[in-house]
C-alpha positions as CSV (number, residue, x, y, z in Angstrom):
1,X,-81.0,97.4,75.1
2,X,-77.4,98.4,75.3
3,X,-77.8,100.3,78.6
4,X,-79.8,97.4,80.0
5,X,-76.9,95.0,79.5
6,X,-74.5,97.5,81.0
7,X,-76.6,97.7,84.1
8,X,-76.9,94.0,84.3
9,X,-73.1,93.6,84.0
10,X,-72.5,96.2,86.7
11,X,-74.9,94.5,89.1
12,X,-73.2,91.1,88.5
13,X,-69.8,92.7,89.1
14,X,-70.9,94.3,92.3
15,X,-72.4,91.0,93.5
16,X,-69.1,89.2,92.7
17,X,-67.2,91.8,94.6
18,X,-69.5,91.4,97.6
19,X,-69.1,87.6,97.4
20,X,-65.3,88.1,97.6
21,X,-65.6,90.4,100.6
22,X,-68.0,88.1,102.4
23,X,-65.9,85.1,101.7
24,X,-62.8,86.8,103.1
25,X,-64.5,87.2,106.5
26,X,-65.3,83.5,106.8
27,X,-62.3,81.5,107.4
28,X,-62.4,77.9,106.1
29,X,-63.6,76.0,103.1
30,X,-67.0,77.7,103.0
31,X,-65.3,81.2,102.8
32,X,-62.9,79.9,100.1
33,X,-65.7,78.5,98.0
34,X,-67.6,81.8,98.2
35,X,-64.5,83.7,97.2
36,X,-63.9,81.3,94.3
37,X,-67.5,81.8,93.0
38,X,-67.0,85.6,93.1
39,X,-63.7,85.3,91.2
40,X,-65.3,83.0,88.7
41,X,-68.0,85.6,88.1
42,X,-65.5,88.4,87.5
43,X,-63.5,86.2,85.1
44,X,-66.7,85.4,83.3
45,X,-67.4,89.1,82.9
46,X,-63.9,89.6,81.6
47,X,-64.4,86.8,79.1
48,X,-67.6,88.4,77.8
49,X,-65.9,91.7,77.5
50,X,-62.9,90.3,75.6
51,X,-65.0,88.2,73.3
52,X,-66.6,91.3,71.8
53,X,-63.2,92.9,70.9
54,X,-61.4,90.0,69.1
């Protein structure tokens, strides 16, 4: 089960990085929104990581 969660977190991280890259190509509010969604996903993963090691 532990390896399954690691794979899931890795996939989510790669999707968030892709969202940031795609959002950077689109200039305007839509691109900014896509980049913010990607950033929120990365921050959420960081929150989950830090929650375990309190």
